DOSETI-342996 format. One record per residue (C-alpha): residue number from 1; x, y, z. Coordinates in pm, whole numbers, plus 50000, padded with zeros to 5 digits. Each point is the difference from the previous one (the first is absolute). Layout:
<nodes>
  pos     c1     c2     c3
  NUM      X      Y      Z
...
</nodes>
This chain:
<nodes>
  pos     c1     c2     c3
    1  98054  29449  63910
    2  50217  50223  49782
    3  50083  50364  50071
    4  49727  50134  49770
    5  49735  49786  50169
    6  50126  50095  50347
    7  49977  50371  49921
    8  49651  49957  49859
    9  49880  49822  50314
   10  50162  50261  50224
   11  49831  50282  49813
   12  49661  49830  50012
   13  50029  49930  50370
   14  50075  50365  50066
   15  49683  50088  49808
   16  49794  49772  50219
   17  49885  49764  49727
   18  49780  49738  50160
   19  49891  50249  50268
   20  49722  50192  49822
   21  49912  50349  50106
   22  49796  50283  49857
   23  50117  50342  50105
   24  50062  49996  50374
   25  49754  49718  50063
   26  50176  49672  50071
   27  49844  49661  49933
   28  50090  49652  50120
   29  50260  49834  49785
   30  49853  49823  49699
   31  50161  49664  49924
   32  50064  49949  49630
   33  49951  49684  49797
   34  50181  50025  49667
   35  49794  49798  49752
   36  50252  49995  49717
   37  50365  49905  50027
   38  50214  49761  49795
   39  50258  49750  50122
   40  50275  49843  49791
   41  50356  49884  50044
   42  50234  50083  49714
   43  50273  49788  50160
   44  49813  49672  49944
   45  50175  49753  49769
   46  49699  49998  49765
   47  49978  50379  50003
   48  49668  50185  49972
   49  49770  50077  49707
   50  49972  50360  50123
   51  50172  50243  50034
   52  50250  49989  49716
   53  50369  49981  50080
   54  50045  50327  49815
   55  49775  50180  50251
   56  50251  50175  50224
   57  49733  50121  50241
   58  49802  49682  50059
   59  50237  49714  49931
   60  50099  49908  50356
   61  49834  49777  50259
   62  49664  50130  50121
   63  49932  49799  50315
   64  49793  50055  50316
   65  50290  50116  50219
   66  50090  50278  49758
   67  49637  50106  49966
   68  49946  50000  50375
   69  50304  50221  50050
   70  49843  50262  49775
   71  49632  49959  50084
   72  49981  49928  50374
   73  50140  50340  50110
   74  49725  50163  49792
   75  49718  49829  50189
   76  49947  49708  49760
   77  49926  49689  50204
   78  49908  49750  49729
   79  50018  49941  49626
   80  49841  49787  49729
   81  50237  49855  49741
   82  49881  50009  49640
   83  50159  49759  49752
   84  50296  50116  49795
   85  50046  49678  49800
   86  49798  49775  49767
   87  50194  49691  50111
   88  49772  49756  50180
   89  50247  49905  50273
   90  50064  50364  50082
   91  49660  49993  50169
   92  50154  49757  50247
   93  50320  50203  50024
   94  49804  50311  50095
   95  49794  49810  50257
   96  50313  49847  50154
   97  50174  50338  50007
   98  49697  50177  50143
   99  49959  49738  50268
  100  50337  50092  50150
  101  49908  50362  50079
  102  49686  50112  50183
  103  49979  50331  49816
  104  49853  49806  49706
  105  49628  49945  50062
  106  49889  49870  49660
  107  50110  49881  49657
  108  49840  50052  49658
  109  50144  49739  49767
  110  50010  49936  49628
  111  49783  49724  49854
  112  49801  49991  49677
  113  49624  49952  50043
  114  49846  49816  49709
  115  50295  49761  49966
  116  49951  49625  50066
  117  50215  49981  50314
  118  49873  50319  50167
  119  49774  49822  50249
  120  50276  49774  50130
  121  50249  50284  50011
  122  49785  50236  50201
  123  49901  49717  50234
  124  50370  49936  50058
  125  50096  50357  50082
  126  49682  50086  50188
  127  50099  49751  50268
  128  50229  50276  50122
  129  49781  50263  50172
  130  50227  50277  49871
  131  49889  49926  49643
  132  49711  50239  49935
  133  49952  49992  49624
  134  50158  50059  49662
  135  50092  50282  49765
  136  49895  50005  49636
  137  49933  50258  49730
  138  50241  50158  49755
  139  50296  49805  50129
  140  50262  49748  49891
  141  49859  49991  49648
  142  49651  49912  50124
  143  49695  50225  49974
  144  49686  49898  50184
  145  49797  50259  49807
  146  49949  49767  49704
  147  49912  49695  50209
  148  49688  50109  50184
  149  49778  49766  49798
  150  50220  49699  50070
  151  49791  49754  50209
  152  50314  49849  50155
  153  50118  50343  50114
  154  49664  50082  50155
  155  49987  49661  50173
  156  50344  50061  50151
  157  49907  50349  50117
  158  49689  49855  50165
  159  50228  49751  50174
  160  50208  50291  50128
  161  49692  50184  50123
  162  49884  49692  50190
  163  50342  49982  50167
  164  49989  50374  50089
  165  50297  50066  49774
  166  50072  50335  49835
  167  50074  50084  49637
  168  50245  50287  49958
  169  49997  50151  49651
  170  50325  50132  49857
  171  50073  50301  49781
  172  49649  50142  49947
  173  49889  50142  49667
  174  49654  50064  49848
  175  49969  49640  49875
  176  50081  49858  50343
  177  49745  50226  50171
  178  49734  49877  49759
  179  50108  49642  50071
  180  49967  50058  50374
  181  49635  50086  49947
  182  49942  49682  49800
  183  50181  49787  50257
  184  49814  50142  50297
  185  49673  49953  49813
  186  50077  49630  49969
  187  50170  49949  50337
  188  49838  50258  50230
  189  50145  49844  50317
  190  50361  50038  49884
  191  50201  50266  50179
  192  50212  50192  49754
  193  50275  50259  50049
  194  50111  50239  49725
  195  50371  50068  50036
  196  50164  50336  49924
  197  49693  50174  49860
  198  50147  50350  50058
  199  50276  49915  49752
  200  49759  49917  49717
  201  50010  50248  49713
  202  49657  50150  49943
  203  49905  49951  49632
  204  50022  50307  49776
  205  49756  49869  49739
  206  49660  50142  50097
  207  49800  49684  49932
  208  50244  49776  50185
  209  50013  50248  50286
  210  49620  50006  50034
  211  49995  49620  50011
  212  50284  49997  50254
  213  49819  50249  50224
  214  49675  49803  49978
  215  50180  49674  50085
  216  50177  50162  50294
  217  49669  50130  50137
  218  49841  49658  49954
  219  50285  49829  50183
  220  49956  50258  50274
  221  49652  49857  50060
  222  50139  49650  50063
  223  50097  49966  50367
  224  50211  49688  49942
  225  50255  50199  49795
  226  50282  50185  50180
  227  50260  50240  49860
  228  50362  50048  50102
  229  50108  50360  50019
  230  50348  49892  49900
  231  50246  50114  49734
  232  49864  50351  50053
  233  50315  50180  49887
  234  50037  50115  49639
  235  50289  50127  49793
  236  49954  50329  49812
  237  50272  50128  49768
  238  50252  49781  50177
  239  49899  50125  50346
  240  49784  49843  50270
  241  49775  50256  50171
  242  49984  49970  50378
  243  49720  50249  50070
  244  49669  49840  50094
  245  49804  50251  49793
  246  50147  49851  49682
  247  49845  49661  50084
  248  49687  50124  50172
  249  49762  49998  49697
  250  50069  49633  49929
  251  49976  49905  50367
  252  49677  50198  50035
  253  49853  49817  49700
  254  50072  49657  50146
  255  49895  50099  50351
  256  49676  50139  49865
  257  49922  49677  49814
  258  50113  49739  50252
  259  49967  50185  50330
  260  50185  49943  50324
  261  49906  49632  50037
  262  50167  49854  49690
  263  50337  50166  49961
  264  50323  49828  50111
  265  50355  50116  50067
  266  50276  49833  49797
  267  50361  50113  49966
  268  50101  49780  49705
  269  50340  49951  50166
  270  50267  49955  49869
  271  49860  50109  49663
  272  49935  50333  50171
  273  50377  50056  50019
  274  49985  50101  49634
  275  49798  50305  50099
  276  50085  50162  50333
  277  50118  49879  50340
  278  49741  49784  50174
  279  49907  50258  50262
  280  49909  50266  49744
  281  49733  49789  49835
  282  49858  49909  50340
  283  50006  50362  50117
  284  49803  50110  49694
  285  49708  49759  50050
  286  50012  50049  50376
  287  49946  50373  49951
  288  49711  49940  49762
  289  49816  49751  50217
  290  50053  50186  50325
  291  49823  50292  49835
  292  49702  49764  49972
  293  50008  49943  50375
  294  50138  49743  50238
  295  49727  49743  49929
  296  50057  50008  49623
  297  50377  49979  50046
  298  49967  49702  50233
  299  49785  49819  49745
  300  50244  50072  49719
  301  50313  49902  50192
  302  49874  49674  50150
  303  49630  49937  50064
  304  49901  49961  49635
  305  50282  49752  49946
  306  49839  49770  50257
  307  49672  50002  49808
  308  50177  49944  49667
  309  50262  49740  50091
  310  49913  49844  50336
  311  50373  49996  50070
  312  50164  49820  50289
  313  50101  50194  50310
  314  50346  49876  50092
  315  50144  50262  50233
  316  49876  50195  50301
  317  50074  50328  49821
  318  49742  49918  49733
  319  49639  50110  50050
  320  49737  49745  50086
  321  49825  49849  49699
  322  49688  49912  50200
</nodes>
């Protein structure tokens, strides 16, 4: 842990992050399951496809020990790794790396449904109980939005649903939201998680915005779709607001549509380092959800992640998944 990370953790600990309270009323500590972190090792001989070497913030090893040093003092007891590479064998690298540290409770890999070898590939990786699904969407030059009528894609997603695997969707936009409706129409048993929805730019065009709002409401009626309240922070005129009231309208919109049972906490570490220190992003959403009450906060910080991912409990500090 570097000096900046140490100071961030110290500040968060002094604020009591991970020990929710409202006013003078104290509640039992809420364990936190972080449903969105990335692992990579820039020191590998083959390098990494992301981040770029020119990225002075991110281009350094992001491994479980470093994450634990930042997250554990803040009350985070487990994390789900989301792919950060399109290379097939990096699925195995992540599983091997995750297996060495009990703070990792699940892995979302990168495979391409609709491709000829998908069935064999997912069978291979699903033998490891940490492997909980795949991420697809607007990512690595692939866009699932234009493939929803592909019979091979639908067949592979049905295979995932039968195996209780999850589809995470990356980088949401209006087209992807429309595609989510088409996919869940065709594969209603598939659990799907929309990543980073707070970061999506709301369309300015009135017609596109009306369609976007209608699609969002429709998705809100589909209980198999979850949303990560992740990448909440925004940059305005070169500055990143830290006041909750700046973000409240967007959070209220998503909470109103999806309710307390389908929202998940995700830090997006270490990508979050490009915004503010880890503890500040956590403190912001902690404040918002504690205003909703202890029950809602508990669902957001860990209980909903059990329903979405069926992750593996690997340490006594992690809440029971039963």
